N, CA, C and O atoms as CSV, one atom per row, in Angstrom:
chain,resi,resn,atom,element,x,y,z
A,1,MET,N,N,-7.592,8.101,-8.140
A,1,MET,CA,C,-7.694,8.672,-9.474
A,1,MET,C,C,-7.019,10.042,-9.548
A,1,MET,O,O,-6.817,10.572,-10.640
A,2,GLU,N,N,-6.672,10.615,-8.402
A,2,GLU,CA,C,-6.039,11.928,-8.407
A,2,GLU,C,C,-4.542,11.854,-8.693
A,2,GLU,O,O,-3.907,12.884,-8.922
A,3,PHE,N,N,-3.979,10.665,-8.681
A,3,PHE,CA,C,-2.561,10.515,-9.000
A,3,PHE,C,C,-2.345,10.736,-10.492
A,3,PHE,O,O,-3.258,10.508,-11.286
A,4,PRO,N,N,-1.157,11.175,-10.883
A,4,PRO,CA,C,-0.855,11.299,-12.314
A,4,PRO,C,C,-0.991,9.933,-13.009
A,4,PRO,O,O,-0.780,8.888,-12.394
A,5,GLU,N,N,-1.336,9.963,-14.266
A,5,GLU,CA,C,-1.571,8.724,-15.010
A,5,GLU,C,C,-0.368,7.779,-14.969
A,5,GLU,O,O,-0.540,6.572,-14.797
A,6,ASP,N,N,0.841,8.312,-15.124
A,6,ASP,CA,C,2.040,7.466,-15.087
A,6,ASP,C,C,2.173,6.744,-13.749
A,6,ASP,O,O,2.565,5.578,-13.708
A,7,VAL,N,N,1.855,7.417,-12.677
A,7,VAL,CA,C,1.922,6.822,-11.337
A,7,VAL,C,C,0.851,5.738,-11.207
A,7,VAL,O,O,1.129,4.649,-10.706
A,8,ARG,N,N,-0.358,6.030,-11.653
A,8,ARG,CA,C,-1.444,5.041,-11.587
A,8,ARG,C,C,-1.084,3.782,-12.359
A,8,ARG,O,O,-1.384,2.675,-11.910
A,9,GLU,N,N,-0.452,3.934,-13.503
A,9,GLU,CA,C,-0.065,2.769,-14.304
A,9,GLU,C,C,0.973,1.915,-13.576
A,9,GLU,O,O,0.860,0.690,-13.550
A,10,GLU,N,N,1.973,2.549,-12.992
A,10,GLU,CA,C,3.015,1.805,-12.266
A,10,GLU,C,C,2.440,1.097,-11.044
A,10,GLU,O,O,2.760,-0.062,-10.780
A,11,VAL,N,N,1.594,1.799,-10.305
A,11,VAL,CA,C,0.971,1.199,-9.131
A,11,VAL,C,C,0.069,0.043,-9.557
A,11,VAL,O,O,0.080,-1.022,-8.940
A,12,GLY,N,N,-0.693,0.256,-10.592
A,12,GLY,CA,C,-1.573,-0.791,-11.098
A,12,GLY,C,C,-0.802,-2.034,-11.513
A,12,GLY,O,O,-1.245,-3.156,-11.268
A,13,TYR,N,N,0.336,-1.836,-12.133
A,13,TYR,CA,C,1.162,-2.972,-12.543
A,13,TYR,C,C,1.696,-3.708,-11.317
A,13,TYR,O,O,1.746,-4.938,-11.310
A,14,SER,N,N,2.091,-2.979,-10.293
A,14,SER,CA,C,2.559,-3.603,-9.053
A,14,SER,C,C,1.443,-4.402,-8.386
A,14,SER,O,O,1.681,-5.496,-7.875
A,15,LEU,N,N,0.231,-3.863,-8.389
A,15,LEU,CA,C,-0.902,-4.581,-7.806
A,15,LEU,C,C,-1.267,-5.810,-8.638
A,15,LEU,O,O,-1.704,-6.822,-8.090
A,16,TYR,N,N,-1.094,-5.729,-9.934
A,16,TYR,CA,C,-1.308,-6.889,-10.806
A,16,TYR,C,C,-0.375,-8.029,-10.392
A,16,TYR,O,O,-0.804,-9.178,-10.294
A,17,TRP,N,N,0.898,-7.713,-10.150
A,17,TRP,CA,C,1.864,-8.724,-9.700
A,17,TRP,C,C,1.393,-9.334,-8.384
A,17,TRP,O,O,1.465,-10.549,-8.197
A,18,ALA,N,N,0.913,-8.497,-7.481
A,18,ALA,CA,C,0.448,-8.991,-6.177
A,18,ALA,C,C,-0.730,-9.943,-6.354
A,18,ALA,O,O,-0.806,-10.968,-5.676
A,19,GLN,N,N,-1.637,-9.615,-7.251
A,19,GLN,CA,C,-2.787,-10.485,-7.507
A,19,GLN,C,C,-2.361,-11.831,-8.064
A,19,GLN,O,O,-3.038,-12.837,-7.850
A,20,LYS,N,N,-1.265,-11.854,-8.764
A,20,LYS,CA,C,-0.752,-13.109,-9.321
A,20,LYS,C,C,0.089,-13.887,-8.310
A,20,LYS,O,O,0.582,-14.974,-8.609
A,21,GLY,N,N,0.251,-13.317,-7.102
A,21,GLY,CA,C,1.001,-13.992,-6.060
A,21,GLY,C,C,2.488,-13.724,-6.087
A,21,GLY,O,O,3.269,-14.471,-5.497
A,22,ASP,N,N,2.886,-12.665,-6.765
A,22,ASP,CA,C,4.299,-12.318,-6.876
A,22,ASP,C,C,4.503,-10.892,-6.382
A,22,ASP,O,O,3.549,-10.214,-6.001
A,23,LYS,N,N,5.744,-10.449,-6.393
A,23,LYS,CA,C,6.043,-9.099,-5.915
A,23,LYS,C,C,6.861,-8.362,-6.966
A,23,LYS,O,O,7.903,-8.846,-7.406
A,24,HIS,N,N,6.390,-7.210,-7.357
A,24,HIS,CA,C,7.107,-6.361,-8.308
A,24,HIS,C,C,8.388,-5.871,-7.646
A,24,HIS,O,O,8.433,-5.703,-6.427
A,25,PHE,N,N,9.425,-5.641,-8.438
A,25,PHE,CA,C,10.728,-5.247,-7.891
A,25,PHE,C,C,10.694,-3.928,-7.124
A,25,PHE,O,O,11.567,-3.685,-6.291
A,26,SER,N,N,9.711,-3.076,-7.383
A,26,SER,CA,C,9.659,-1.774,-6.708
A,26,SER,C,C,8.900,-1.811,-5.377
A,26,SER,O,O,8.802,-0.794,-4.690
A,27,VAL,N,N,8.371,-2.966,-5.019
A,27,VAL,CA,C,7.578,-3.101,-3.798
A,27,VAL,C,C,8.486,-3.487,-2.634
A,27,VAL,O,O,9.413,-4.282,-2.786
A,28,LYS,N,N,8.198,-2.904,-1.463
A,28,LYS,CA,C,8.980,-3.235,-0.277
A,28,LYS,C,C,8.068,-3.254,0.942
A,28,LYS,O,O,6.989,-2.662,0.920
A,29,PRO,N,N,8.496,-3.930,2.008
A,29,PRO,CA,C,7.679,-3.913,3.235
A,29,PRO,C,C,7.558,-2.486,3.770
A,29,PRO,O,O,8.491,-1.691,3.665
A,30,LEU,N,N,6.408,-2.179,4.336
A,30,LEU,CA,C,6.178,-0.856,4.895
A,30,LEU,C,C,6.915,-0.728,6.216
A,30,LEU,O,O,6.665,-1.495,7.146
A,31,LYS,N,N,7.811,0.226,6.303
A,31,LYS,CA,C,8.526,0.485,7.551
A,31,LYS,C,C,7.568,1.132,8.544
A,31,LYS,O,O,6.707,1.928,8.171
A,32,GLY,N,N,7.733,0.780,9.801
A,32,GLY,CA,C,6.884,1.358,10.823
A,32,GLY,C,C,5.595,0.600,11.025
A,32,GLY,O,O,4.741,1.021,11.806
A,33,PHE,N,N,5.441,-0.520,10.327
A,33,PHE,CA,C,4.234,-1.325,10.484
A,33,PHE,C,C,4.651,-2.735,10.838
A,33,PHE,O,O,5.566,-3.291,10.231
A,34,LYS,N,N,3.982,-3.313,11.817
A,34,LYS,CA,C,4.330,-4.661,12.230
A,34,LYS,C,C,3.789,-5.688,11.236
A,34,LYS,O,O,2.625,-5.636,10.839
A,35,GLY,N,N,4.635,-6.595,10.854
A,35,GLY,CA,C,4.207,-7.662,9.958
A,35,GLY,C,C,4.675,-7.452,8.536
A,35,GLY,O,O,4.640,-6.339,8.013
A,36,ALA,N,N,5.110,-8.521,7.923
A,36,ALA,CA,C,5.657,-8.440,6.574
A,36,ALA,C,C,4.587,-8.488,5.500
A,36,ALA,O,O,4.899,-8.348,4.318
A,37,GLY,N,N,3.334,-8.681,5.883
A,37,GLY,CA,C,2.270,-8.763,4.892
A,37,GLY,C,C,1.752,-7.419,4.428
A,37,GLY,O,O,0.832,-7.365,3.611
A,38,VAL,N,N,2.320,-6.326,4.929
A,38,VAL,CA,C,1.909,-4.986,4.514
A,38,VAL,C,C,3.052,-4.385,3.704
A,38,VAL,O,O,4.167,-4.218,4.200
A,39,LEU,N,N,2.753,-4.067,2.462
A,39,LEU,CA,C,3.767,-3.634,1.505
A,39,LEU,C,C,3.427,-2.259,0.953
A,39,LEU,O,O,2.288,-1.800,1.034
A,40,GLU,N,N,4.443,-1.612,0.389
A,40,GLU,CA,C,4.185,-0.307,-0.207
A,40,GLU,C,C,4.874,-0.183,-1.563
A,40,GLU,O,O,5.941,-0.743,-1.814
A,41,VAL,N,N,4.212,0.573,-2.411
A,41,VAL,CA,C,4.764,0.971,-3.698
A,41,VAL,C,C,5.048,2.460,-3.569
A,41,VAL,O,O,4.163,3.235,-3.206
A,42,VAL,N,N,6.267,2.856,-3.862
A,42,VAL,CA,C,6.643,4.268,-3.813
A,42,VAL,C,C,7.003,4.692,-5.224
A,42,VAL,O,O,7.873,4.098,-5.860
A,43,GLU,N,N,6.336,5.714,-5.702
A,43,GLU,CA,C,6.588,6.229,-7.046
A,43,GLU,C,C,6.891,7.713,-6.976
A,43,GLU,O,O,6.118,8.492,-6.418
A,44,ASP,N,N,8.004,8.090,-7.537
A,44,ASP,CA,C,8.347,9.502,-7.661
A,44,ASP,C,C,7.921,9.982,-9.038
A,44,ASP,O,O,8.150,9.313,-10.046
A,45,TYR,N,N,7.303,11.143,-9.061
A,45,TYR,CA,C,6.861,11.729,-10.325
A,45,TYR,C,C,7.079,13.227,-10.242
A,45,TYR,O,O,6.502,13.917,-9.402
A,46,LYS,N,N,7.925,13.707,-11.133
A,46,LYS,CA,C,8.341,15.110,-11.108
A,46,LYS,C,C,8.920,15.400,-9.726
A,46,LYS,O,O,9.911,14.779,-9.345
A,47,THR,N,N,8.346,16.304,-8.981
A,47,THR,CA,C,8.912,16.626,-7.667
A,47,THR,C,C,8.094,16.019,-6.526
A,47,THR,O,O,8.310,16.373,-5.367
A,48,ASN,N,N,7.176,15.128,-6.823
A,48,ASN,CA,C,6.287,14.556,-5.816
A,48,ASN,C,C,6.554,13.070,-5.605
A,48,ASN,O,O,7.089,12.391,-6.482
A,49,THR,N,N,6.178,12.581,-4.440
A,49,THR,CA,C,6.279,11.164,-4.124
A,49,THR,C,C,4.895,10.652,-3.773
A,49,THR,O,O,4.174,11.263,-2.984
A,50,TYR,N,N,4.534,9.527,-4.367
A,50,TYR,CA,C,3.229,8.903,-4.151
A,50,TYR,C,C,3.454,7.526,-3.549
A,50,TYR,O,O,4.386,6.813,-3.920
A,51,ARG,N,N,2.582,7.164,-2.612
A,51,ARG,CA,C,2.700,5.867,-1.960
A,51,ARG,C,C,1.354,5.160,-1.979
A,51,ARG,O,O,0.306,5.771,-1.773
A,52,VAL,N,N,1.410,3.877,-2.228
A,52,VAL,CA,C,0.232,3.027,-2.133
A,52,VAL,C,C,0.610,1.864,-1.234
A,52,VAL,O,O,1.608,1.182,-1.468
A,53,VAL,N,N,-0.196,1.643,-0.203
A,53,VAL,CA,C,0.061,0.593,0.774
A,53,VAL,C,C,-1.016,-0.463,0.625
A,53,VAL,O,O,-2.206,-0.152,0.564
A,54,TYR,N,N,-0.587,-1.715,0.567
A,54,TYR,CA,C,-1.542,-2.814,0.443
A,54,TYR,C,C,-1.082,-3.997,1.268
A,54,TYR,O,O,0.055,-4.041,1.740
A,55,THR,N,N,-1.984,-4.964,1.439
A,55,THR,CA,C,-1.627,-6.161,2.170
A,55,THR,C,C,-1.955,-7.408,1.369
A,55,THR,O,O,-2.933,-7.470,0.624
A,56,VAL,N,N,-1.099,-8.391,1.556
A,56,VAL,CA,C,-1.299,-9.719,0.972
A,56,VAL,C,C,-1.367,-10.746,2.103
A,56,VAL,O,O,-1.093,-11.930,1.904
A,57,ALA,N,N,-1.734,-10.271,3.289
A,57,ALA,CA,C,-1.755,-11.131,4.478
A,57,ALA,C,C,-2.907,-12.127,4.467
A,57,ALA,O,O,-2.925,-13.058,5.272
A,58,PHE,N,N,-3.856,-11.944,3.576
A,58,PHE,CA,C,-5.038,-12.802,3.550
A,58,PHE,C,C,-5.031,-13.636,2.268
A,58,PHE,O,O,-4.876,-13.102,1.170
A,59,LYS,N,N,-5.198,-14.923,2.418
A,59,LYS,CA,C,-5.102,-15.858,1.296
A,59,LYS,C,C,-6.005,-15.439,0.133
A,59,LYS,O,O,-7.192,-15.161,0.305
A,60,GLU,N,N,-5.404,-15.407,-1.041
A,60,GLU,CA,C,-6.097,-15.102,-2.302
A,60,GLU,C,C,-6.774,-13.735,-2.305
A,60,GLU,O,O,-7.763,-13.537,-3.012
A,61,SER,N,N,-6.257,-12.797,-1.530
A,61,SER,CA,C,-6.840,-11.459,-1.478
A,61,SER,C,C,-5.742,-10.401,-1.406
A,61,SER,O,O,-4.716,-10.587,-0.753
A,62,VAL,N,N,-5.982,-9.302,-2.084
A,62,VAL,CA,C,-5.113,-8.136,-1.996
A,62,VAL,C,C,-6.011,-6.970,-1.592
A,62,VAL,O,O,-6.974,-6.641,-2.284
A,63,TYR,N,N,-5.680,-6.358,-0.468
A,63,TYR,CA,C,-6.442,-5.199,-0.002
A,63,TYR,C,C,-5.550,-3.966,-0.089
A,63,TYR,O,O,-4.464,-3.936,0.489
A,64,VAL,N,N,-6.011,-2.957,-0.808
A,64,VAL,CA,C,-5.314,-1.671,-0.823
A,64,VAL,C,C,-5.780,-0.924,0.425
A,64,VAL,O,O,-6.973,-0.680,0.606
A,65,LEU,N,N,-4.834,-0.568,1.273
A,65,LEU,CA,C,-5.152,0.037,2.556
A,65,LEU,C,C,-5.109,1.566,2.522
A,65,LEU,O,O,-5.850,2.230,3.247
A,66,HIS,N,N,-4.241,2.113,1.681
A,66,HIS,CA,C,-4.116,3.568,1.658
A,66,HIS,C,C,-3.326,3.985,0.424
A,66,HIS,O,O,-2.424,3.272,-0.017
A,67,ALA,N,N,-3.666,5.129,-0.121
A,67,ALA,CA,C,-2.928,5.731,-1.233
A,67,ALA,C,C,-2.839,7.217,-0.942
A,67,ALA,O,O,-3.848,7.870,-0.678
A,68,PHE,N,N,-1.625,7.747,-0.990
A,68,PHE,CA,C,-1.465,9.153,-0.642
A,68,PHE,C,C,-0.216,9.740,-1.279
A,68,PHE,O,O,0.714,9.030,-1.661
A,69,GLN,N,N,-0.231,11.057,-1.377
A,69,GLN,CA,C,0.938,11.795,-1.832
A,69,GLN,C,C,1.699,12.210,-0.584
A,69,GLN,O,O,1.141,12.871,0.292
A,70,LYS,N,N,2.937,11.837,-0.498
A,70,LYS,CA,C,3.741,12.182,0.674
A,70,LYS,C,C,4.133,13.649,0.578
A,70,LYS,O,O,4.737,14.088,-0.400
A,71,LYS,N,N,3.775,14.389,1.612
A,71,LYS,CA,C,4.043,15.825,1.598
A,71,LYS,C,C,5.025,16.248,2.676
A,71,LYS,O,O,5.424,17.412,2.722
A,72,SER,N,N,5.420,15.328,3.540
A,72,SER,CA,C,6.319,15.666,4.633
A,72,SER,C,C,7.676,16.109,4.110
A,72,SER,O,O,8.213,15.537,3.162
A,73,LYS,N,N,8.205,17.113,4.732
A,73,LYS,CA,C,9.535,17.599,4.379
A,73,LYS,C,C,10.587,17.063,5.354
A,73,LYS,O,O,11.753,17.451,5.289
A,74,HIS,N,N,10.171,16.173,6.254
A,74,HIS,CA,C,11.054,15.664,7.299
A,74,HIS,C,C,11.444,14.219,7.023
A,74,HIS,O,O,10.990,13.317,7.727
A,75,GLY,N,N,12.257,13.986,6.035
A,75,GLY,CA,C,12.755,12.644,5.766
A,75,GLY,C,C,11.776,11.781,5.015
A,75,GLY,O,O,10.770,12.256,4.488
A,76,ILE,N,N,12.096,10.481,4.975
A,76,ILE,CA,C,11.290,9.553,4.187
A,76,ILE,C,C,10.334,8.728,5.032
A,76,ILE,O,O,9.549,7.951,4.490
A,77,ALA,N,N,10.384,8.882,6.344
A,77,ALA,CA,C,9.519,8.097,7.226
A,77,ALA,C,C,8.047,8.394,6.943
A,77,ALA,O,O,7.673,9.526,6.638
A,78,THR,N,N,7.223,7.352,7.051
A,78,THR,CA,C,5.788,7.519,6.898
A,78,THR,C,C,5.252,8.193,8.159
A,78,THR,O,O,5.501,7.710,9.263
A,79,PRO,N,N,4.522,9.298,8.015
A,79,PRO,CA,C,4.000,10.009,9.184
A,79,PRO,C,C,3.092,9.118,10.042
A,79,PRO,O,O,2.407,8.234,9.527
A,80,LYS,N,N,3.096,9.362,11.345
A,80,LYS,CA,C,2.328,8.547,12.282
A,80,LYS,C,C,0.841,8.545,11.945
A,80,LYS,O,O,0.190,7.507,12.064
A,81,LYS,N,N,0.294,9.676,11.529
A,81,LYS,CA,C,-1.143,9.701,11.210
A,81,LYS,C,C,-1.459,8.762,10.044
A,81,LYS,O,O,-2.542,8.179,9.995
A,82,GLU,N,N,-0.526,8.614,9.115
A,82,GLU,CA,C,-0.738,7.692,7.994
A,82,GLU,C,C,-0.638,6.246,8.479
A,82,GLU,O,O,-1.423,5.396,8.059
A,83,ILE,N,N,0.320,5.962,9.358
A,83,ILE,CA,C,0.466,4.616,9.925
A,83,ILE,C,C,-0.794,4.248,10.711
A,83,ILE,O,O,-1.283,3.124,10.603
A,84,ASP,N,N,-1.322,5.186,11.500
A,84,ASP,CA,C,-2.548,4.935,12.267
A,84,ASP,C,C,-3.714,4.606,11.345
A,84,ASP,O,O,-4.495,3.697,11.631
A,85,LEU,N,N,-3.837,5.332,10.250
A,85,LEU,CA,C,-4.901,5.074,9.275
A,85,LEU,C,C,-4.723,3.703,8.638
A,85,LEU,O,O,-5.697,2.971,8.463
A,86,ILE,N,N,-3.502,3.351,8.293
A,86,ILE,CA,C,-3.221,2.044,7.690
A,86,ILE,C,C,-3.572,0.925,8.668
A,86,ILE,O,O,-4.167,-0.079,8.274
A,87,GLU,N,N,-3.209,1.090,9.933
A,87,GLU,CA,C,-3.540,0.084,10.950
A,87,GLU,C,C,-5.048,-0.088,11.084
A,87,GLU,O,O,-5.534,-1.215,11.180
A,88,ALA,N,N,-5.793,1.012,11.091
A,88,ALA,CA,C,-7.253,0.936,11.196
A,88,ALA,C,C,-7.842,0.233,9.980
A,88,ALA,O,O,-8.754,-0.582,10.117
A,89,ARG,N,N,-7.336,0.538,8.810
A,89,ARG,CA,C,-7.851,-0.102,7.591
A,89,ARG,C,C,-7.447,-1.563,7.508
A,89,ARG,O,O,-8.176,-2.379,6.944
A,90,PHE,N,N,-6.286,-1.901,8.065
A,90,PHE,CA,C,-5.879,-3.305,8.116
A,90,PHE,C,C,-6.876,-4.105,8.957
A,90,PHE,O,O,-7.254,-5.218,8.590
A,91,LYS,N,N,-7.297,-3.534,10.084
A,91,LYS,CA,C,-8.294,-4.199,10.927
A,91,LYS,C,C,-9.608,-4.380,10.175
A,91,LYS,O,O,-10.245,-5.428,10.277
A,92,LEU,N,N,-10.014,-3.361,9.421
A,92,LEU,CA,C,-11.234,-3.478,8.617
A,92,LEU,C,C,-11.088,-4.547,7.537
A,92,LEU,O,O,-12.034,-5.282,7.253
A,93,ALA,N,N,-9.911,-4.629,6.940
A,93,ALA,CA,C,-9.657,-5.663,5.935
A,93,ALA,C,C,-9.749,-7.050,6.560
A,93,ALA,O,O,-10.308,-7.968,5.961
A,94,GLN,N,N,-9.199,-7.203,7.766
A,94,GLN,CA,C,-9.284,-8.482,8.481
A,94,GLN,C,C,-10.736,-8.866,8.723
A,94,GLN,O,O,-11.124,-10.014,8.507
A,95,GLU,N,N,-11.542,-7.902,9.174
A,95,GLU,CA,C,-12.969,-8.152,9.409
A,95,GLU,C,C,-13.676,-8.536,8.120
A,95,GLU,O,O,-14.479,-9.469,8.106
A,96,ASP,N,N,-13.385,-7.825,7.036
A,96,ASP,CA,C,-14.004,-8.118,5.742
A,96,ASP,C,C,-13.617,-9.510,5.263
A,96,ASP,O,O,-14.462,-10.273,4.796
A,97,TYR,N,N,-12.342,-9.831,5.383
A,97,TYR,CA,C,-11.852,-11.141,4.952
A,97,TYR,C,C,-12.538,-12.253,5.764
A,97,TYR,O,O,-12.997,-13.245,5.198
A,98,ASP,N,N,-12.603,-12.081,7.074
A,98,ASP,CA,C,-13.245,-13.089,7.943
A,98,ASP,C,C,-14.709,-13.268,7.570
A,98,ASP,O,O,-15.217,-14.389,7.528
A,99,ARG,N,N,-15.384,-12.153,7.301
A,99,ARG,CA,C,-16.805,-12.207,6.925
A,99,ARG,C,C,-16.980,-12.942,5.598
A,99,ARG,O,O,-17.893,-13.756,5.463
A,100,ARG,N,N,-16.132,-12.671,4.631
A,100,ARG,CA,C,-16.239,-13.300,3.313
A,100,ARG,C,C,-15.886,-14.778,3.360
A,100,ARG,O,O,-16.420,-15.574,2.587
A,101,LYS,N,N,-14.993,-15.141,4.259
A,101,LYS,CA,C,-14.535,-16.514,4.384
A,101,LYS,C,C,-15.656,-17.431,4.889
A,101,LYS,O,O,-15.680,-18.621,4.577
A,102,LYS,N,N,-16.571,-16.871,5.664
A,102,LYS,CA,C,-17.648,-17.679,6.252
A,102,LYS,C,C,-18.660,-18.131,5.253
A,102,LYS,O,O,-19.618,-18.816,5.610
C-alpha cells in the first residue's frame, strides 16, 4: 500500500492477468532466480523503480513473494538480500500450497 497509486494499479492489472492464466506484456522472468515460474513486474514512477515478484509455479495459484522499491544505485540487478528473501518466501509458498492441496 506504500507504493504510489499509479504503480499499484499497474501491478494489480498484471496480477489480474496472472490470475487468469496469462502474462501481461510488462512481466518478465526474475533474473537471478532459478526457475521460470518466478516473475517480476517492474514499474518506473517519477524517479523511482518499484518491483513486485510473484510465482505461478503452483497450479491455480498466484503467490506474491515480495514487493519493494529498488534503491540500489549499482545497475539493474536485484540485490542478493532481496533474492534471498524471495527464495525463502518461495519455500513458504510451496509449503502453503502443499498444505492446501491436502
